[in-house]
VOFI-676873 format. One line per 10 residues: number of its first residue (from 1); for each residue x negated, y, z negated of C-alpha. Coordinates in nm, 4 decimals, decimal comma, m for minus. Layout:
<recs>
NUM	X Y Z ~ ... .
</recs>
This chain:
<recs>
1	m6,8457 11,9267 m9,5502 ~ m7,1212 11,6537 m9,7463 ~ m7,0008 11,5241 m10,0739 ~ m7,3318 11,6388 m10,2612 ~ m7,1474 11,4227 m10,5530 ~ m7,2348 11,0679 m10,3978 ~ m7,3162 10,7982 m10,6158 ~ m7,6675 10,7232 m10,5972 ~ m7,7999 10,3108 m10,4966 ~ m7,4780 10,1979 m10,5623 .
11	m7,5179 9,9313 m10,3256 ~ m7,4935 9,5767 m10,4771 ~ m7,4679 9,1885 m10,3609 ~ m7,0631 9,0839 m10,3862 ~ m6,9304 8,7882 m10,2923 ~ m6,5767 8,5705 m10,3767 ~ m6,6673 8,3932 m10,6547 ~ m6,8993 8,6330 m10,8306 ~ m6,8618 8,6023 m11,2070 ~ m6,7120 8,9144 m11,3626 .
21	m6,8499 8,8386 m11,7138 ~ m7,2034 8,8032 m11,8355 ~ m7,2366 8,4512 m12,0293 ~ m7,2274 8,5514 m12,4156 ~ m7,4666 8,3304 m12,6782 ~ m7,3259 8,0041 m12,8100 ~ m7,3716 7,8239 m13,1050 ~ m7,4683 7,4742 m12,9504 ~ m7,6375 7,2579 m13,1956 ~ m7,9988 7,1296 m13,0995 .
31	m8,0679 6,7865 m13,1613 ~ m8,4253 6,6618 m13,2042 ~ m8,5128 6,3119 m13,0064 ~ m8,8897 6,3050 m13,0696 ~ m9,1383 6,5099 m13,2620 ~ m9,3917 6,4772 m13,0305 ~ m9,7754 6,4628 m13,1205 ~ m10,0158 6,4030 m12,8774 ~ m10,3462 6,4245 m13,1251 ~ m10,3251 6,3190 m13,4776 .
41	m10,5992 6,5891 m13,5548 ~ m10,3453 6,8307 m13,4916 ~ m10,0861 6,6940 m13,7326 ~ m10,1301 6,9302 m13,9657 ~ m10,0037 7,2186 m13,7723 ~ m9,6489 7,1018 m13,7796 ~ m9,3947 7,3250 m14,0083 ~ m9,3636 7,0266 m14,2926 ~ m9,5344 6,8034 m14,4874 ~ m9,5770 6,4339 m14,4141 .
51	m9,7922 6,3841 m14,7416 ~ m9,4696 6,4509 m14,9573 ~ m9,2044 6,3183 m14,7204 ~ m9,0454 6,6367 m14,6541 ~ m8,9593 6,5073 m14,3017 ~ m8,6216 6,5920 m14,1245 ~ m8,4156 6,7751 m13,8944 ~ m8,3481 7,0338 m14,1735 ~ m8,7186 7,0761 m14,2945 ~ m8,8582 7,1626 m13,9007 .
61	m8,9014 7,4860 m13,8639 ~ m8,7966 7,4753 m13,4718 ~ m8,8952 7,8752 m13,3895 ~ m9,2462 7,7906 m13,4980 ~ m9,2748 7,4685 m13,2401 ~ m9,3240 7,4413 m12,8646 ~ m8,9981 7,3050 m12,7114 ~ m8,8867 7,0677 m12,4333 ~ m8,5268 7,0835 m12,3927 ~ m8,3154 6,8541 m12,2008 .
71	m7,9760 6,9502 m12,0544 ~ m7,8087 7,2345 m11,8699 ~ m8,0079 7,5758 m11,9013 ~ m7,7051 7,7978 m11,9148 ~ m7,6144 7,6289 m12,2502 ~ m7,9520 7,5920 m12,3758 ~ m7,9967 8,0108 m12,3026 ~ m7,6564 8,1022 m12,4930 ~ m7,7711 7,8663 m12,7642 ~ m8,1559 8,0149 m12,7903 .
81	m7,9562 8,3190 m12,8403 ~ m7,7539 8,2682 m13,0898 ~ m8,0246 8,1128 m13,2643 ~ m8,2348 8,4384 m13,2808 ~ m8,4692 8,4589 m12,9213 ~ m8,2868 8,7461 m12,8092 ~ m8,5805 8,9845 m12,7234 ~ m8,8166 8,7385 m12,7887 ~ m9,0049 8,5518 m12,4972 ~ m9,2863 8,7664 m12,2960 .
91	m9,2935 8,5646 m11,9792 ~ m9,0217 8,4078 m11,7716 ~ m9,1310 8,1412 m11,5216 ~ m8,8514 7,9836 m11,2647 ~ m8,8764 7,8036 m10,9333 ~ m8,4915 7,6923 m10,9256 ~ m8,4037 7,4834 m10,6106 ~ m8,3718 7,6721 m10,3455 ~ m8,2643 7,4433 m9,9699 ~ m7,9531 7,2677 m10,0122 .
101	m8,1111 6,9735 m9,7951 ~ m8,3210 6,9187 m10,0473 ~ m8,4160 6,5643 m10,1772 ~ m8,4732 6,5587 m10,5269 ~ m8,5869 6,1996 m10,5775 ~ m8,8989 6,0902 m10,7789 ~ m9,1753 5,9046 m10,6111 ~ m9,3191 5,5973 m10,7898 ~ m9,6290 5,3774 m10,7034 ~ m9,6630 5,0916 m10,8390 .
111	m9,9722 4,8713 m10,7572 ~ m10,0085 5,0833 m10,4316 ~ m9,6025 4,9772 m10,2919 ~ m9,4315 5,3286 m10,3231 ~ m9,0644 5,3444 m10,4300 ~ m8,8188 5,6198 m10,4266 ~ m8,5990 5,6775 m10,7823 ~ m8,2601 5,7762 m10,6998 ~ m8,1636 6,1481 m10,9151 ~ m7,9015 6,0166 m11,1864 .
121	m7,5246 6,0796 m11,1194 ~ m7,5494 6,3892 m11,3488 ~ m7,8573 6,5626 m11,1562 ~ m7,5752 6,4385 m10,8816 ~ m7,3383 6,6103 m10,9913 ~ m7,5386 6,9326 m11,0786 ~ m7,6843 6,9827 m10,7822 ~ m7,3785 6,9248 m10,5523 ~ m7,2284 7,1614 m10,7766 ~ m7,5353 7,4300 m10,6945 .
131	m7,4528 7,4230 m10,3329 ~ m7,0721 7,2846 m10,2570 ~ m6,9702 7,6591 m10,1669 ~ m7,2757 7,6928 m10,0021 ~ m7,4919 8,0539 m10,0851 ~ m7,1674 8,1504 m10,2654 ~ m7,2105 7,8624 m10,5049 ~ m7,6035 7,8935 m10,5410 ~ m7,5480 8,2625 m10,6313 ~ m7,2797 8,1564 m10,9402 .
141	m7,5029 7,8961 m11,0542 ~ m7,8038 8,1820 m11,0983 ~ m7,6429 8,5013 m11,1474 ~ m7,5310 8,4136 m11,5121 ~ m7,8449 8,2672 m11,5764 ~ m8,0562 8,5762 m11,4546 ~ m7,8394 8,7544 m11,7304 ~ m7,8977 8,5567 m11,9758 ~ m8,2652 8,5175 m11,9196 ~ m8,2855 8,9446 m11,9111 .
151	m8,1722 8,8981 m12,2549 ~ m8,4158 8,6558 m12,3974 ~ m8,7163 8,8508 m12,2648 ~ m8,8956 9,1160 m12,5049 ~ m8,9511 9,4488 m12,4457 ~ m9,3247 9,4118 m12,3130 ~ m9,1688 9,0449 m12,0821 ~ m9,1888 8,9809 m11,7312 ~ m8,9745 8,7383 m11,4845 ~ m9,1332 8,5804 m11,2133 .
161	m8,8727 8,3920 m10,9633 ~ m8,9764 8,1626 m10,7492 ~ m8,8083 8,1103 m10,4345 ~ m8,8118 8,1029 m9,9980 ~ m8,6560 8,2740 m9,7142 ~ m8,3347 8,0200 m9,8029 ~ m8,1833 8,2650 m10,0556 ~ m8,4778 8,4902 m10,1720 ~ m8,3342 8,7652 m10,0106 ~ m7,9697 8,7625 m10,1601 .
171	m8,1690 8,7069 m10,5142 ~ m8,3754 8,9666 m10,4219 ~ m8,0654 9,2452 m10,4616 ~ m7,8987 9,0299 m10,7353 ~ m8,1919 9,0968 m10,9749 ~ m8,2062 9,4439 m10,8477 ~ m7,8596 9,4869 m11,0101 ~ m7,9519 9,2540 m11,2901 ~ m8,2916 9,3897 m11,3873 ~ m8,2699 9,7344 m11,2025 .
181	m8,4357 9,8400 m10,9058 ~ m8,6907 10,0579 m11,0972 ~ m8,8016 9,7618 m11,2746 ~ m8,9016 9,5315 m10,9516 ~ m9,2690 9,5076 m10,9998 ~ m9,3955 9,3129 m10,6777 ~ m9,2849 9,0518 m10,4268 ~ m9,5459 8,8218 m10,4076 ~ m9,6222 8,6102 m10,1089 ~ m9,7962 8,2862 m10,1823 .
191	m9,9376 8,2057 m9,8281 ~ m10,0261 7,8498 m9,9344 ~ m10,2796 7,5988 m9,6743 ~ m10,0469 7,3549 m9,5501 ~ m9,7951 7,3478 m9,2795 ~ m9,4649 7,1811 m9,2945 ~ m9,2609 7,0441 m8,9985 ~ m9,4542 7,2441 m8,7443 ~ m9,2154 7,3383 m8,4646 ~ m9,3262 7,5345 m8,1573 .
201	m9,0404 7,7100 m8,0890 ~ m9,1148 7,9266 m8,4202 ~ m9,3457 8,1008 m8,6217 ~ m9,4506 7,8680 m8,8487 ~ m9,3347 7,9061 m9,1980 ~ m9,6259 7,8860 m9,4001 ~ m9,5147 8,1157 m9,7492 ~ m9,3032 8,1292 m10,0576 ~ m9,1689 8,4834 m10,2258 ~ m9,2196 8,5441 m10,6081 .
211	m9,0034 8,8065 m10,7202 ~ m9,1871 8,9751 m11,0471 ~ m8,9921 9,2275 m11,2614 ~ m9,0268 9,3446 m11,5970 ~ m8,7981 9,4288 m11,9056 ~ m8,9414 9,8220 m11,9132 ~ m9,1605 9,9541 m11,6902 ~ m9,3821 10,1482 m11,9561 ~ m9,4297 9,8218 m12,2111 ~ m9,4568 9,5484 m11,9893 .
221	m9,7871 9,3292 m11,9709 ~ m10,0118 9,3334 m11,7112 ~ m10,3953 9,2127 m11,7400 ~ m10,5251 9,3083 m11,3662 ~ m10,6688 8,9826 m11,1846 ~ m10,9638 9,0270 m10,9713 ~ m11,0605 8,8390 m10,6463 ~ m11,3911 8,7688 m10,5874 ~ m11,6381 8,9846 m10,3775 ~ m11,7232 8,8843 m10,0530 .
231	m12,0662 8,7782 m9,9696 ~ m12,1058 9,0396 m9,7453 ~ m11,9458 9,2865 m9,9930 ~ m12,2232 9,1639 m10,2595 ~ m12,5315 9,2390 m10,0576 ~ m12,4928 9,6268 m10,0713 ~ m12,5332 9,6061 m10,4209 ~ m12,9033 9,5814 m10,3912 ~ m13,0307 9,7623 m10,7069 ~ m12,9868 9,6545 m11,0392 .
241	m13,1006 9,7999 m11,3962 ~ m12,9437 9,7258 m11,7410 ~ m12,6019 9,7826 m11,6972 ~ m12,5994 9,5184 m11,4181 ~ m12,6287 9,5650 m11,0385 ~ m12,5565 9,9020 m10,8247 ~ m12,5399 10,0470 m10,4951 ~ m12,5488 10,4309 m10,4094 ~ m12,3067 10,6446 m10,2356 ~ m12,2962 11,0232 m10,1354 .
251	m12,0693 11,2618 m10,2299 ~ m12,0941 11,6267 m10,2084 ~ m12,2330 11,8360 m10,4926 ~ m12,1287 12,1757 m10,6205 ~ m12,3413 12,3870 m10,3665 ~ m12,1802 12,1579 m10,0726 ~ m12,5231 11,9766 m10,0730 ~ m12,4977 11,5693 m10,1017 ~ m12,5856 11,3516 m10,4025 ~ m12,6262 10,9898 m10,4358 .
261	m12,4452 10,8387 m10,7381 ~ m12,4560 10,5222 m10,8568 ~ m12,1928 10,2698 m10,7995 ~ m12,1903 9,9265 m11,0579 ~ m12,0858 9,5747 m10,8832 ~ m11,7233 9,5089 m11,1077 ~ m11,5661 9,2165 m11,1851 ~ m11,4415 9,1952 m10,8279 ~ m11,1691 9,3518 m10,5762 ~ m10,8004 9,4201 m10,7779 .
271	m10,6238 9,1228 m10,6345 ~ m10,3214 9,2433 m10,4261 ~ m9,9532 9,1289 m10,3817 ~ m10,0650 8,8136 m10,0836 ~ m10,2103 8,4932 m10,2327 ~ m10,3880 8,2868 m9,9891 ~ m10,6618 8,1097 m10,2232 ~ m10,4458 7,8758 m10,3766 ~ m10,2933 7,6039 m10,1994 ~ m9,9963 7,3355 m10,2048 .
281	m10,0797 7,0094 m10,3805 ~ m10,1616 6,7374 m10,0704 ~ m10,2993 6,4165 m10,0565 ~ m10,4743 6,2390 m10,3039 ~ m10,4736 6,5673 m10,5654 ~ m10,5305 6,4865 m10,9168 ~ m10,2623 6,7147 m11,0584 ~ m9,9827 6,4891 m10,8374 ~ m9,7671 6,3396 m11,0491 ~ m9,4901 6,2191 m10,7918 .
291	m9,2671 6,4898 m10,8403 ~ m9,1262 6,6572 m10,4969 ~ m9,1549 7,0123 m10,5987 ~ m9,4501 7,0206 m10,8438 ~ m9,6415 7,3637 m10,7917 ~ m10,0242 7,3595 m10,8156 ~ m10,1356 7,4552 m11,1698 ~ m10,3454 7,7020 m11,0615 ~ m10,0582 7,9487 m10,9448 ~ m9,8619 7,9332 m11,3074 .
301	m10,2177 8,0082 m11,4614 ~ m10,2364 8,3080 m11,2345 ~ m9,9494 8,4392 m11,3227 ~ m9,9422 8,3606 m11,6911 ~ m10,2421 8,5289 m11,7620 ~ m10,1888 8,8492 m11,5659 ~ m9,8466 8,9121 m11,7557 ~ m9,9001 8,7536 m12,1061 ~ m10,1472 8,7342 m12,3984 ~ m10,2615 8,4372 m12,6159 .
311	m10,0440 8,3474 m12,8784 ~ m9,7461 8,5076 m12,6364 ~ m9,4208 8,2873 m12,6021 ~ m9,3454 8,1643 m12,2086 ~ m9,0688 8,0187 m12,1126 ~ m8,9472 7,8189 m11,7733 ~ m8,5321 7,6991 m11,7742 ~ m8,6153 7,5133 m11,4072 ~ m8,9149 7,2921 m11,5927 ~ m8,9222 7,0528 m11,3219 .
321	m9,2457 6,8479 m11,3236 ~ m9,3518 7,0605 m11,6472 ~ m9,6605 7,2888 m11,4737 ~ m9,5661 7,6057 m11,6636 ~ m9,5776 7,4168 m11,9338 ~ m9,8213 7,2366 m11,8990 ~ m10,0395 7,5440 m11,8213 ~ m9,9338 7,7798 m12,1189 ~ m10,0616 7,4881 m12,3193 ~ m10,4078 7,5296 m12,2232 .
331	m10,3912 7,8739 m12,1620 ~ m10,3320 7,8757 m12,5495 ~ m9,9384 8,0160 m12,5167 ~ m9,6557 7,9035 m12,6953 ~ m9,3396 7,7314 m12,4736 ~ m9,0350 7,6689 m12,4145 ~ m8,9230 7,4513 m12,1119 ~ m8,5520 7,2772 m12,0038 ~ m8,4511 7,1025 m11,7290 ~ m8,1622 6,8862 m11,6560 .
341	m8,3020 6,5404 m11,5277 ~ m8,4404 6,3007 m11,7531 ~ m8,7458 6,2581 m11,5093 ~ m8,8757 6,6174 m11,5102 ~ m8,8473 6,5534 m11,8785 ~ m9,0533 6,2303 m11,8638 ~ m9,3241 6,3844 m11,6050 ~ m9,3592 6,6713 m11,8478 ~ m9,4263 6,4745 m12,1781 ~ m9,6420 6,2726 m11,9921 .
351	m9,8592 6,5696 m11,8633 ~ m9,8388 6,7251 m12,2289 ~ m9,9895 6,3696 m12,3895 ~ m10,2312 6,3822 m12,1118 ~ m10,4009 6,6648 m12,2166 ~ m10,3785 6,6021 m12,5882 ~ m10,1084 6,9011 m12,6131 ~ m10,0551 7,0646 m12,9802 ~ m9,7253 6,8834 m13,1311 ~ m9,3997 6,9882 m12,9554 .
361	m9,0486 6,8544 m12,9762 ~ m8,7995 6,7019 m12,7097 ~ m8,4404 6,8044 m12,7514 ~ m8,1033 6,7242 m12,6085 ~ m7,7866 6,9634 m12,6478 ~ m7,5457 6,8273 m12,8742 ~ m7,2395 6,9629 m12,7748 ~ m7,3520 6,9015 m12,3954 ~ m7,0619 6,6294 m12,3485 ~ m6,7956 6,9078 m12,4257 .
371	m6,9570 7,1863 m12,2598 ~ m7,0453 7,0248 m11,9469 ~ m6,7471 7,0307 m11,6556 ~ m6,8372 7,0240 m11,2936 ~ m6,5136 6,8557 m11,1310 ~ m6,1793 6,9517 m11,1678 ~ m5,9751 6,7608 m11,4628 ~ m5,7833 6,5671 m11,1902 ~ m6,0450 6,4329 m11,0358 ~ m6,2385 6,3596 m11,3169 .
381	m5,9492 6,1421 m11,4576 ~ m5,8962 5,9632 m11,1214 ~ m6,2597 5,8595 m11,1297 ~ m6,2094 5,7404 m11,5130 ~ m5,9319 5,5269 m11,4063 ~ m6,0610 5,3742 m11,0698 ~ m6,4009 5,2635 m11,2991 ~ m6,1585 5,1112 m11,5546 ~ m5,9946 4,8915 m11,3112 ~ m6,3416 4,8236 m11,1223 .
391	m6,4326 4,6881 m11,4425 ~ m6,0940 4,4669 m11,4656 ~ m5,9665 4,6624 m11,7337 ~ m5,6253 4,7844 m11,7461 ~ m5,5827 5,1591 m11,8481 ~ m5,3521 5,2700 m12,1600 ~ m5,0704 5,4747 m12,0816 ~ m5,1510 5,8507 m12,1527 ~ m5,5065 5,7570 m12,1900 ~ m5,7364 5,8159 m11,8789 .
401	m6,0773 5,7448 m12,0747 ~ m5,9451 5,3806 m12,2224 ~ m5,8377 5,0661 m12,1114 ~ m5,7686 4,6819 m12,2044 ~ m5,9623 4,3823 m12,0454 ~ m5,9193 4,0614 m12,1516 ~ m6,1929 3,8168 m12,1799 ~ m6,1678 3,4457 m12,1969 ~ m6,1952 3,5030 m12,5910 ~ m6,0837 3,8362 m12,6972 .
411	m5,9420 4,1401 m12,5794 ~ m6,1270 4,4263 m12,5314 ~ m6,0846 4,8125 m12,5858 ~ m6,3112 4,9591 m12,2887 ~ m6,4054 5,3118 m12,2730 ~ m6,5324 5,4607 m11,9734 ~ m6,7492 5,7978 m12,0209 ~ m6,7267 6,1397 m11,7916 ~ m6,9715 6,1853 m11,5307 ~ m7,1092 6,5526 m11,6526 .
421	m7,1734 6,3909 m12,0194 ~ m7,3720 6,1771 m12,1783 ~ m7,2162 5,9527 m12,3925 ~ m7,3338 5,9862 m12,7575 ~ m7,3654 5,7512 m13,0992 ~ m7,1124 5,9890 m13,2984 ~ m6,8739 5,9461 m13,0317 ~ m6,9057 5,5503 m12,9822 ~ m6,8661 5,5389 m13,3742 ~ m6,5057 5,7156 m13,3509 .
431	m6,4294 5,4684 m13,0336 ~ m6,4915 5,1974 m13,2914 ~ m6,2532 5,3430 m13,5531 ~ m5,9975 5,4391 m13,3055 ~ m6,0087 5,0412 m13,1694 ~ m5,9690 4,9033 m13,5549 ~ m5,6237 5,0270 m13,5935 ~ m5,5216 5,1076 m13,2033 ~ m5,1637 4,9748 m13,1482 ~ m5,1471 4,8109 m13,4480 .
441	m5,3811 4,5349 m13,4410 ~ m5,6620 4,6623 m13,3113 ~ m5,9346 4,5292 m13,0732 ~ m6,2294 4,3171 m13,1913 ~ m6,4737 4,4287 m12,9047 ~ m6,5357 4,7992 m12,7724 ~ m6,6808 4,8218 m12,4110 ~ m6,8399 5,1743 m12,3250 ~ m6,8988 5,2356 m11,9809 ~ m7,1353 5,5227 m11,9732 .
451	m7,2807 5,7422 m11,6766 ~ m7,5612 5,8145 m11,9194 ~ m7,6662 5,8421 m12,3040 ~ m7,7765 6,0678 m12,5081 ~ m8,1699 5,9896 m12,6360 ~ m8,1841 5,7655 m12,9116 ~ m7,8637 5,6296 m12,8773 ~ m7,9331 5,2720 m12,9801 ~ m8,0947 5,4029 m13,3206 ~ m7,8418 5,6740 m13,3863 .
461	m7,5620 5,3986 m13,3408 ~ m7,7083 5,1419 m13,5029 ~ m7,7745 5,3674 m13,8066 ~ m7,4098 5,4976 m13,8069 ~ m7,2219 5,2037 m13,7783 ~ m7,4929 5,0558 m14,0944 ~ m7,3588 5,3572 m14,2735 ~ m6,9744 5,2661 m14,1982 ~ m7,0417 4,9317 m14,3222 ~ m6,6682 4,7315 m14,3228 .
471	m6,4948 5,0265 m14,1991 ~ m6,5647 4,8923 m13,8527 ~ m6,6121 4,5787 m13,7854 ~ m6,5795 4,6061 m13,4162 ~ m6,8338 4,4864 m13,1786 ~ m6,9666 4,7192 m12,9485 ~ m7,1262 4,6454 m12,5924 ~ m7,2703 4,9662 m12,4188 ~ m7,3161 4,9414 m12,0520 ~ m7,4119 5,1684 m11,7850 .
481	m7,1945 5,2507 m11,4799 ~ m7,4090 5,2028 m11,1690 ~ m7,5620 5,4664 m10,9627 ~ m7,4118 5,3700 m10,6778 ~ m7,0463 5,3707 m10,7989 ~ m6,9560 5,6252 m10,5847 ~ m6,9880 5,4290 m10,2899 ~ m6,7089 5,2185 m10,4274 ~ m6,4942 5,4899 m10,5570 ~ m6,4885 5,6380 m10,1636 .
491	m6,3353 5,3297 m10,0723 ~ m6,1324 5,2332 m10,3855 ~ m5,7887 5,3416 m10,2258 ~ m5,5056 5,1056 m10,3543 ~ m5,4928 4,8130 m10,5961 ~ m5,5898 4,5461 m10,3348 ~ m5,9236 4,7097 m10,2566 ~ m6,0089 4,7936 m10,6146 ~ m5,9704 4,3999 m10,6844 ~ m6,1820 4,3410 m10,3800 .
501	m6,4430 4,5873 m10,4755 ~ m6,4639 4,4555 m10,8572 ~ m6,6071 4,1668 m10,7780 ~ m6,8896 4,4061 m10,6065 ~ m6,9523 4,6430 m10,8866 ~ m7,1986 4,5608 m11,1669 ~ m7,1878 4,7471 m11,5313 ~ m7,5253 4,6276 m11,6395 ~ m7,5652 4,6372 m11,9969 ~ m7,8892 4,9070 m12,1441 .
511	m8,2316 4,7713 m12,1318 ~ m8,3574 4,4938 m12,3696 ~ m8,6403 4,5583 m12,6224 ~ m8,7497 4,2750 m12,7750 ~ m9,0634 4,4111 m13,0186 ~ m9,3234 4,1034 m13,1580 ~ m9,3520 4,0307 m13,5122 ~ m9,5751 4,2608 m13,6621 ~ m9,9027 4,1395 m13,7820 ~ m10,0771 4,2667 m14,1310 .
521	m10,4759 4,2587 m14,1802 ~ m10,5288 4,4122 m14,5304 ~ m10,3981 4,7775 m14,4811 ~ m10,3639 4,7457 m14,0667 ~ m10,0525 4,6755 m13,8692 ~ m10,0490 4,5484 m13,5722 ~ m9,7726 4,5596 m13,3264 ~ m9,6832 4,5203 m12,9713 ~ m9,3697 4,4628 m12,7066 ~ m9,2767 4,1047 m12,6189 .
531	m9,0402 4,1827 m12,3646 ~ m8,8550 4,4654 m12,1989 ~ m8,5892 4,3819 m11,9831 ~ m8,4034 4,6283 m11,6958 ~ m8,0986 4,5111 m11,5010 ~ m8,0781 4,7026 m11,2567 ~ m8,3533 4,9125 m11,0454 ~ m8,2104 5,2246 m10,8881 ~ m8,3797 5,2242 m10,5706 ~ m8,1228 5,3402 m10,3714 .
541	m7,9654 5,1407 m10,0333 ~ m8,1089 5,0494 m9,7301 ~ m8,3682 4,7826 m9,5938 ~ m8,6686 4,9682 m9,7436 ~ m8,5323 5,0055 m10,0828 ~ m8,4380 4,6118 m10,0996 ~ m8,7901 4,5407 m10,0181 ~ m8,8675 4,7590 m10,3041 ~ m8,6358 4,6309 m10,4925 ~ m8,7462 4,2636 m10,4039 .
551	m9,1513 4,3363 m10,4422 ~ m9,1007 4,5386 m10,7906 ~ m8,8973 4,1939 m10,8974 ~ m9,1995 3,9760 m10,8393 ~ m9,4085 4,2404 m11,0071 ~ m9,1865 4,2189 m11,3069 ~ m9,1766 3,8415 m11,3185 ~ m9,5737 3,8561 m11,3409 ~ m9,5736 4,1200 m11,6095 ~ m9,2799 4,2986 m11,7835 .
561	m9,5015 4,6048 m11,8678 ~ m9,5230 4,7416 m11,4899 ~ m9,1595 4,8746 m11,5702 ~ m9,3393 5,1312 m11,9000 ~ m9,3946 5,4498 m11,8448 ~ m9,4047 5,5654 m12,1840 ~ m9,4330 5,4148 m12,5377 ~ m9,4653 5,5744 m12,8777 ~ m9,4769 5,4724 m13,2446 ~ m9,3508 5,6218 m13,5383 .
571	m9,6104 5,4873 m13,8218 ~ m9,3794 5,6025 m14,0621 ~ m9,0159 5,6391 m13,9751 ~ m8,8023 5,8236 m14,2171 ~ m8,4745 5,7449 m14,0681 ~ m8,4029 6,1241 m13,9241 ~ m8,6496 6,2166 m13,6589 ~ m8,8675 6,0564 m13,4728 ~ m9,2097 6,1320 m13,4957 ~ m9,4470 6,0188 m13,2131 .
581	m9,7577 5,9627 m13,3865 ~ m9,9087 5,7256 m13,1137 ~ m9,8780 5,7549 m12,7391 ~ m9,9655 5,5013 m12,4270 ~ m9,8097 5,6078 m12,0836 ~ m9,8536 5,4596 m11,7282 ~ m10,0406 5,8245 m11,5932 ~ m9,9619 5,9999 m11,2541 ~ m10,0792 5,9411 m10,9144 ~ m10,4035 5,8048 m10,8742 .
591	m10,4931 5,7803 m11,2662 ~ m10,1729 5,5484 m11,3258 ~ m10,2537 5,2287 m11,5094 ~ m10,0356 4,9317 m11,6773 ~ m9,9506 5,0433 m12,0333 ~ m10,1329 4,8469 m12,3132 ~ m9,8794 4,6046 m12,5285 ~ m10,0252 4,6308 m12,8440 ~ m10,1484 4,8735 m13,1110 ~ m10,2599 4,9072 m13,4706 .
601	m10,2804 5,1682 m13,7328 ~ m10,4292 5,1757 m14,0221 ~ m10,2802 5,3081 m14,3505 ~ m10,4035 5,5225 m14,6309 ~ m10,1731 5,3800 m14,8995 ~ m9,9991 5,0886 m14,9813 ~ m9,6111 5,0389 m14,9479 ~ m9,3213 4,9545 m14,7779 ~ m9,3133 5,1329 m14,4406 ~ m9,0332 5,1627 m14,1405 .
611	m9,1777 5,1328 m13,7992 ~ m8,9844 5,3301 m13,5332 ~ m9,0947 5,2407 m13,1534 ~ m8,9516 5,4256 m12,8411 ~ m8,9730 5,3248 m12,4631 ~ m8,9225 5,4834 m12,1683 ~ m8,9202 5,2737 m11,8397 ~ m9,0167 5,4570 m11,4846 ~ m8,6583 5,5125 m11,4030 ~ m8,5771 5,7149 m11,7124 .
621	m8,4290 5,4792 m11,9091 ~ m8,5449 5,4406 m12,2986 ~ m8,4878 5,1705 m12,6293 ~ m8,5682 5,2022 m12,9608 ~ m8,6518 4,9537 m13,2170 ~ m8,7731 4,9262 m13,5475 ~ m9,0086 4,6960 m13,7923 ~ m9,0203 4,6854 m14,1461 ~ m9,3607 4,6173 m14,3154 ~ m9,5401 4,6198 m14,6168 .
631	m9,9034 4,7195 m14,6758 ~ m10,0890 4,5900 m15,0241 .
</recs>
């Protein structure tokens, strides 16, 4: 007998490590790294007053601003939910990584020489973690993120997920479970124009898949898009009246006789779910930024126009080179973008500055260092101890992150950061206080070995140490763990090998920025950069990388400005938040140039002003400095 009560549509995608619980909102702090004002004429749009000096993070209403967030998108979305964004985003587009063998390095062209910037250690760890267990770990990564995206979507909202043949079929089944099969709208086939890695033994791959789901099938926004009529079709519309061009068609009348009816030429033919009129970016296309996974802006424009209206909120949580945000900005939509890689943040900010976007904020996740752990604790502790020894420090008992190194003149307390967390100024202040009292006598010098530092680290640390005053007398030296450290960690298996390798490992200091003395002429102040020194170029290994490094060294010797990707000025820094009121950048693709190293500003009123300068180099390192000027 057939069971008439069998469940319907119970098929689901399962894998051994599938998360059992959906992630919840988390009260995670966002730190404002920069308020970017690409066009000073739009400064009045900011939700605070420059004139009355009411500037500071507490006065900045972030929910009224476009936001570019550096950090893990899982944490960012949990934080956004906790801050009231549930049900507020009208359209989400994501282009997550979908090829375990993809190369996510970044191409840089300087004076005709192409160089490849290696991904940062945090990017490598995150990507390695995404694919460590093959498809299972990829789904582990994406599943909870899609659950959060569903909660963030507005009742009239939609989501587009861009994938290809590698994992698209798995994700389609997963999205049916999360969003509901009834909310599946289309599988769009993007039939791009170029062929890649052509093989004679297979049908040539020439398309990506974009899965389109809505939050509510009765409420979602959709503006029908039309493709142009062919010349042959237009030719049939031979007649014209006050309503426009038309043709005749014959239809049966009530008495069976055929009558003629006017058919007017419309906007075009409604578009299908196969898009073959948008190419990938190739060759010398002016859109190209050098970012490997960059998509054609036309693709995003079509999606945004179809599934949102002006003033709606758009989000991209795998922002990459920022194409979604650039398109949303041009189409008068509000936006939120999130990206783990600093280069992605750098490229996106540059694109938005270039197109004179509305003011926006660049943020990082304040609790990133506590929330993100990709490696098991044991392995982290082991790596930290080896790195301390490679620096020449002996690890302190019962402390995996601290060691002591004997210099010619003094004893150094050495801290090794975590491989998956940027070191913060707050953490260094805590360590400096600890160094003052540790083991009774304390240490006069604290050395930080970090894989990465938070945005505006130097500025924040200097501010904290100034505020601490005589409470902290310890000298702080901030160094960077080299990107190639993994090659040494693989070989460092015993004390003898560590001693040998220690001579080869270079822990360079953070970049050095020297500002020019300001020149005052009436109410005008002229400032500039005297020098920028980068102690290492993360260009990878091998003959080609060595040649590129040598070439870059020669260029830098002639002009240090070739290293600068972007620099910005806050002409009236308030000590709270860096507001970028003037910018210069090298640009992208065919539009690259060497930045100017001087700029001027005319003040409206006399008084004492603090000028803050931020420099970001072509590898994503940033350095900041301040100047004091008096305008009479």
